[in-house]
MISELO-275400 format. One record per residue: residue in three letters; x, y, z of N, C-alpha, C in turn. Coordinates in steps of 0.1 Angstrom, whole numbers, plus 5000, padded with zeros to 4 digits. Layout:
// residues N
ALAXYZXYZXYZ;...
END
This chain:
// residues 382
MET500849885000500050005000500950125000;ALA500650224991501450344990501150445001;ASP502150525004502050635014501050745008;ILE500550815018499550915014500151055017;GLY499951155008500451285009499551395005;TYR499751515011498951635007499851755007;ASN499651844998500351974997499352084995;ASP499652195002498752315000499552445003;ASN499252554996499752684999498652765007;VAL499052835017498152915025498653055024;LYS497853145020498153295020497353365030;VAL497953425040497253485051498153605056;ALA497553715058498253835063499453875055;GLY499253865042500353905033501553805033;ARG501353685039502353585040501953465032;LYS502953385028502653265021503353145028;PHE502553045032503052925038502752805030;HIS503652715030503452585023503352475033;ILE502252395032501952285041502052155034;GLN502852065040503151935033502951825044;THR502151735041501851625050501951495043;ALA502551395050502751265044502751155055;SER502351035051502350925060503550845058;ASN503950775069504950665068504350545073;ILE503750465064502950345068503850245075;ASN505050225070505950125076506250155091;LYS506350285094506750325108505550365116;GLY504350375109503150405116502950545121;PHE503350645113503050785117502850875105;ALA502250995108502051095097502751225102;ARG503351295093504051415097503651535088;CYS503351645094502951765087503951875089;GLU504551925079505552035080505052165074;VAL505352275080504952405075506152485071;PHE506152535059507352605053506952745051;GLU507952835053507852975049509253015043;ASP509253065031510453095023511352975022;GLY510752865020511552745018512152685031;ARG511852735043512352695055511252635064;VAL511552515070510552455079510452535091;ILE509252585094509152665107508552585118;THR507752485115507152405125506752265119;ALA506552165127506152035123505151975133;HIS504251895128503351825137503351675133;HIS503151595143503451445142502251375148;THR501751265142500751185149501051035145;ASP500850955155501050805153499750745150;PHE499850635143498550555141498950405141;GLU497950325144498150175145498550125131;ARG499450025132499949965119499349825119;ARG498149815123497549675124497249625109;ASN497249495108496949435095495449445092;ASP495049485081493649495077493449415064;SER492649315065492449235054491749305042;ASN491049415045490349495035491249615033;GLU492049615022492949725019492149855016;GLU490949845011490249965009489850035022;LEU489449955032489150015045490350075052;LEU491550005050492750045056493150185050;ASP493050195036493350315029492450425034;ARG491250395036490250505040490550555054;ARG490950455063491250495077492450585077;LEU493550545070494750625070494650755063;ARG493850755052493650875045492950985054;LYS492050935062491251025071492251085081;ILE493151005087494151045097495051155091;VAL495551125079496551215073495851345068;GLU494751325062493951445057493551535069;GLY493151465080492751545092493951625098;LEU495151565098496251635103496651755094;HIS496551735081496851835071495851955072;GLN494551925073493552025073493552105086;GLU493852025097493852095110495052195111;THR496152155105497352245105497052365097;LYS496452345085496152455076495152555083;THR494152505090493252585097493852665108;GLU494852595115495452655127496252775122;ILE496952765111497752875106496852995102;GLU495852965095494853075091494253145103;LEU493853055113493153115124494053195133;MET495353145134496253215143496453365138;PHE496553385125496753525120495353605121;GLN494253535119492953605120492753645134;ILE493053565144492853605158493853715161;SER495053705156496053815158495553955154;GLU494853955142494354075136493254135145;LYS492354045150491254085159491854145172;ILE492854075178493454115191494154255190;THR494754275178495454405176494554525178;LYS493254505174492254615175491754635189;LEU491854525198491254525211492054605222;LYS493354605220494254665230494054605244;HIS494254465244494054385256495354305258;ALA496254355266497654305268497654155270;PRO496854095279496853945281496653865269;SER495753915260495453845247496653855238;ASN497353975238498553985229499553885234;VAL499753865247500653775252500353635247;LYS499053595248498653465244498853435230;VAL498553525221498753505207500253505204;GLY500953585211502453585210503053445213;LEU502453385223502953245227502553145216;MET501453165209501053075198502053095186;PHE502453215184503453245173504753175177;LEU505153195190506453145195506452985193;GLN505352925197505252775196505452735181;ASN504952815172505152775158506452835151;ASN507352875160508652925155508553055147;LEU507453125148507253255141507753365151;THR509053365154509553435165509353585164;ARG509553635151509453785149507953825151;ASP507053745147505653775150505353775165;ALA505953685172505753675186506353805193;ILE507553845188508153965194507254085192;GLU506654095181505754205178504554205188;GLN504054085191502854075200503354115214;PHE504454065219504954095232505254235234;LYS505754305224506054445224504754525226;VAL503754485218502454555219501954535233;ALA502054415239501554395253502254485262;LEU503554505260504354595270504054735268;GLU503654775256503154915253501854935261;LEU501054835262499754845269499954835284;ASP500854745288501054715302502554705304;PRO503354815306504754815307505254725319;LYS504454685328504954605339504454455338;SER504054415326503654275324504854185324;LEU505054115335506254035337506153915327;ILE504953865324504853755315505253795301;ALA504953915297505353965284506853985284;ILE507354045294508854065295509553935294;LYS509053835302509753705302509753645288;HIS508653645281508553575268509253655257;LEU509253785259510053865249511553835251;GLY511953815264513353775266513653635260;VAL512753545261512853415254513053425239;CYS512253515233512353535219513653595215;TYR514153685223515453745220516553635221;LEU516453545231517453435232517353345219;LYS516153325215515953235203516453295191;GLU516453435190516953505178518453535180;GLY519053505191520453525193520853665198;HIS519753745203520053875208520153865223;VAL521353815227521553775241521653895250;ASN522354005246522454125254521054185256;GLU520254195246518854245247518054165257;ALA518254035257517553945266517953975280;ILE519253985283519754015296519254145302;SER519354245293518854385298517354375302;LEU516554305293515154305296514854215308;LEU515454105310515154015321515654075334;GLU516754145334517254205346516354325350;ARG515754385340514754485344513554425350;ALA513154305346512054235352512354195366;ILE513554155369513954115383513854245392;ASP514254355386514154485394512654515398;GLU511754475389510354495391509754395402;ASP510154265400509754165409510654045408;ASN511354005419512353905418511853765423;LYS510453755423509953625428509553525417;PHE509853555405509453465394510653375390;ALA510453245392511553145390511853145375;ASP510853165366511053165352512053265347;ILE511953385353512753495349514253475353;HIS514453425365515853385369516353275360;PHE515453175357515953065348516353115335;ASN515653205329515953255315517253345316;LEU517453415327518653495328519853395329;GLY519653285336520653175337521053125323;ARG520053105315520253065301521053165293;ALA520653295295521353405288522853405291;TYR523053405304524453415309525253285305;PHE524553175304525253055299525753075285;LEU524853135276525253165263526453255262;LYS526553345272527653445272528953375279;LYS528853255283529853175289530253245303;LYS529353305309529553365322528953265333;CYS529653155335529153045342528753075356;GLU529553165363529253195377527853265378;LYS527553355369526253425369525153325365;SER525453245355524453145351524053055363;ILE525053005370524752915381524052985392;LYS524353115394523653195405522153205401;PHE521853225389520453245385519653115385;PHE520353005381519652875381519352835395;ASN520352855404520152825418518952905424;GLU518853035421517853115426516453075421;SER516453025408515152975403514752855410;LEU515752765414515352645422515052675436;ARG515552785442515152825455513652865455;LEU513252935444511952985443510952865439;ASN511452775432510652655428511552535427;PRO511552465439512452345440512152235429;GLN510952235424510552135414510752185399;TYR511552285398511752345384512852255377;PHE512352145371513252045366514152095355;ALA513652185347514452245336515652325342;ALA515452385353516552465360517552365365;SER517152255371518152145375518952095364;TYR518252075353518952025341519952115336;HIS519552245334520552345329521652375339;LEU521352365352522452375362523452265360;ALA523052145359523952035356524752055344;LEU524152105333524752125321525852235323;THR525452345330526452455332527652415341;TYR527352335351528552285359529552215350;LEU529052125342529852045333530552125323;ASP529852225317530452305307531552395313;SER531252445325532252525332533552455334;ILE533552325336534752245338535652255325;ILE534952255314535652255301536152405298;HIS535352505300535652635296536252725307;SER535952695319536452775330536952695342;PRO537852605339538352515350538952585362;ASP539552695360540252775370539452895376;ASN538252895373537453015377537353015393;SER537953115399537953125413536653155420;LEU535653195412534353225417533453105418;LEU534052995412533252865413533952765421;PRO533252665426533952555433534952485424;PRO535852405430536752325422536052235412;PRO536752205401536052115390535551985396;THR536251925405535751795411534451815418;VAL534251925425532951955432531851975422;ARG532252055411531252085401530751955394;PHE531751865392531451735385530451655394;LYS530751655407529851575416528451635417;ARG528351775417527051845418526251815406;SER526951815394526151775382525651635382;GLN526451545387526051405388524751395397;HIS524851465409523651455418522451515412;LEU522551625404521451685398520851585387;LEU521651525380521251425369520551305376;GLU521151255387520551145394519151185399;TYR519051305404517751355409516751365398;LEU517151415386516151425374515751285370;ASP516651185370516351055366515250995376;SER515351035389514450975399513051035397;GLN512951145390511651215388510751155377;ASP511351055370510550975360510151075348;LEU511051145343510751225331511151145319;PRO510051095311510350995301511451025291;LYS511451155286512451185276513851195282;PHE513951245294515251245301515651105304;ASN514751025309515150885312515750815300;ASN515350855288515850785276517350825274;ILE517750945277519150985275520050955287;TYR519450935299520250935311521350825310;PRO521050695306522150595306523350635297;GLN523050705286524150755277524950855284;ILE524350955291525051055298525950995309;ILE525350905317526150845328527350765322;LYS527150705311528250635305529450725301;THR529050835295530050935291530750995304;LEU529951025314530551075326531450975333;ASN531050855334531950745340533250735332;GLU533150755319534450755311535150885311;LYS534650985319535251115320535251195306;LYS534251165298534151235285533151345287;ILE533551445294532651555298532151635286;SER532951655276532451725264531351655257;SER531451525257530351435251529051455259;ALA529151455272527951465280527351605278;VAL528151705277527651845275526951845262;LYS527551785252526851785238525551715239;ILE525451605245524151535246523151625253;LEU523451685265522551765272522151885264;ALA523051955258522752075250521852045239;ASN522051935232521251895220519851845224;SER519751795236518451735240517551825248;GLN517951945252517252035261515852065256;GLU515752105243514452145238513452025236;THR514051905234513151785233512651755247;ILE513451765257513051725271512151835277;PHE512551955275511752065280511352165269;PRO510352125261509852215251509152335257;LEU508952435249508152545253506852485259;ASN506352545270505252485278504052455270;VAL504152335263503052295254501752275262;MET501852225274500652205282499952335284;GLY500652445287499952565288499452615275;LEU500152585264499752635251498452565246;ILE498252445251496952375247495852465253;GLY496052515265494952595271494852735264;ILE496052785261496052915254495352905240;ASP495652805233495052775220493552775222;PHE493152695232491652685235491052815239;TYR491752895247491253025251491053115239;LEU492053125230491953215219490853175209;LYS490653045208489553005199488153035205;PHE488053015218486853035225486453185225;MET487453275228487253415229487153485216;TYR488053445206488153525194488053445181;GLY487853315182487953235170486753245161;GLY485653295166484453315158483753185155;LYS484053085162483452955160483052895173;ASN481852835174481452765186482252645189;LEU482752635201483552515205482552405209;ASP482152325199481152215202481752105210;THR480952005213481251895222482551825218;ASP482551795205483751715199485051795200;VAL484951925198486252005198486652015213;VAL485752045222486152045236486651915241;LYS486051805237486551675241487951645236;LYS488251695224489651685219490651755228;TYR490351875232491251955241491351885254;GLU490251825259490251755272491251635271;GLU491151565260491951445258493451485258;LYS493751595251495151645250495751675264;LEU494851745272495351785285495451665295;VAL494551575294494551455302495851375299;GLU496151365286497351295282498651365287;ALA498551505286499751585291499851565306;SER498751555313498851545328499451415332;LYS499451305324500051185327501551195325;THR501951265315503351285312504051385321;HIS503351495324503851595333502951625344;PRO502751535354501751555364502051675374;ASN503251735373503651845382503551975375;TYR502951985363502752115357501452175361;ALA501452285368500252345373499352395362;ASP499952435351499152495340498252385334;ILE498652265334497752155329496452145336;TRP496652145350495452125358494552245358;ASN495152365357494352485356493552485343;ASN494252455332493552455319492552335318;LEU492852225324491852115324490552155331;GLY490752235342489552285350488752375341;ILE489452465333488652555324487952475314;VAL488552375308487952295298486652225304;HIS486752175316485652115322484452215325;LEU484852335328483852445329483152465316;ILE483852465305483252495292482452375288;GLN482852255292481952135290480652155297;CYS480752205310479452235317478652335310;ARG479252445305478552545297477852485285;ASN478452395278477852325267476652245271;LEU476852175282475752095287474552185292;PHE474752305297473752405300472952425287;LEU473652465276473052495263472252375258;GLN472852255259472152135255470852115263;ALA470952135276469752125284468652215280;LEU468952335276467952435271467252375259;THR467952325250467352265237466452145241;GLU466852075251466051955255464751995262;PHE464852095270463652145277462652215266;ASP463252285257462452335246461752225238;ARG462452115236461852005228460651945237;ALA460851935250459851885258458551975258;LEU458752105257457652205256457052205243;GLU457752175232457152155219456152045219;ILE456551935225455751815226454551845235;ASN454751905246453651935256453852075261;PRO453152175255453252315259452852345273;PHE452052255280451552265293452352195304;PHE453552145299454452075308455152165318;ASN454552205329455052305338456352275344;LYS456652145347457952105352459052145342;ALA458852115329459852145319460052295318;LEU458952375319458952525318459852575330;LYS459552525342460252575353461752545352;ASN462052415348463452375346464152465336;LYS463452495325464052585314464352725320;LYS463452785328463752915333464952915343;LEU464952805351466152795360467452785353;VAL467552705342468752685335469152815327;GLU468052885322468353015315469053115325;ASN468453125337469053215347470453185351;ASP470553055355471953005359472953005348;GLY472452975336473352975324473953105322;LYS473153215323473653355321474753385331;GLU474553345344475553365354476753285352;PHE476553165346477653075344478553125333;LEU477953185322478753245311479553365316;ILE478953445325479653555331480853505339;LEU480653405347481753345354482853295345;LEU482453225335483453165326484253265319;ARG483653375314484353485307485253555317;ALA484853565330485653635340486953545342;ILE486753415342487953325344488953335333;LEU488353345321489253345309489853485306;LYS489253585312489653725308491153755311;
END
C-alpha cells in the first residue's frame, strides 16, 4: 500500500505558507511540515496503528482520514492564528496579545511573537509574563544582550518569578558567564524546587564550566562541580521524566568514562526535546483564543479533543500546574455546553407538551443559571 500525501499553499496576512503532509505506513506515523520561504518553521506528528487489515480499501480509507485530518487541522490553525491576531490587535488587551504571541512562538514564528509581546508591553509596561517571553524570543533570535537587559529589568520589578531567573541563567550560559548562570539557576530552584528544567540546565552549566572555566575562582573546584552535576542528573532520573530517562544511561556512560564534552553535547542537544516550550499551557492558550476570538462555537467534539490532550499531558507531566488549571477550564466549558444542550431538550419537551409545567420551570432555572455561568466563565478566561 502506497503512502498518502497532501500539499497546500496558504496565503494569510500577506504571507505565504506551504503545508506538506505525508504518512509513513511502515513506521506508523504521519508528519505535517509548515514551510515559509523554503524553511521548515514547525512540524506536527501523529502516530497510528499499523494493524493488518484484510480489507485494503478500509485500511486506505482509515489512514487517509488520519493524514487528511492532520493536514486540514494544521492548515486551519495557521489561518486562524493570524485571523485571531488581527482581531486582538484592535482590542488593546495585553493578556490576549501575550497569548497569541505564545502561539506564534510555539510555531517558531519568533518575529511575529516579538511584535505581540512588544504590543503587550506598550499596553502594560509591567507585564512580567510579556517581559519573560520577549526575553525568550530574544534568546531564540540570538539577541542575548537584549534578553539580559530585559530580564534584569523584570527582576528589578519583581524577583519572585522562577522563570525569569531561569531565563537569565540561560542567557548568561550563552555568554559563557558560568558563575552568573549558576547563580540564577540556583535562585530559580530556591523559588521553585521542582523546576526540573532549571536542575537540568544547572547540571549542564556545571559540566560546561569544567571545560571552559576550570580555574574560575568564583566557582567550586572542578571535582565538586562534577559531583554536583551527577547529583542533579540522578535527581532528574528519579523524577521519571520519560524523555530524560531515555538519554540518562548514555549521559552516565560518558561521565563514567570522563568524556565531559560528550555529556555536555548530549545535554545541550536534548534540552528542547525534554523541556519544550510549555506545550501543556499552550493547549489551554489555544483553547482560550478560539473560545474568545475564534468566531466558531466550540462544540462537544472540539472540547472533548482538548480535554483528551490535557489528560494525556497530565499523565506525562503531572507536576505542571498549567495542565490542571486548563483542564479545569475545559471542564467548565463542557458544563456550559451541557447547559445549552439542556435548554434545547427542555424546549423540545415543551414543543411536545406546551403545558408541561415542570419542563417550563426547569427551562427558566437553566436560563437564569446559564447566564450567570457564562459571566463566570468569561471572567475566568479574561
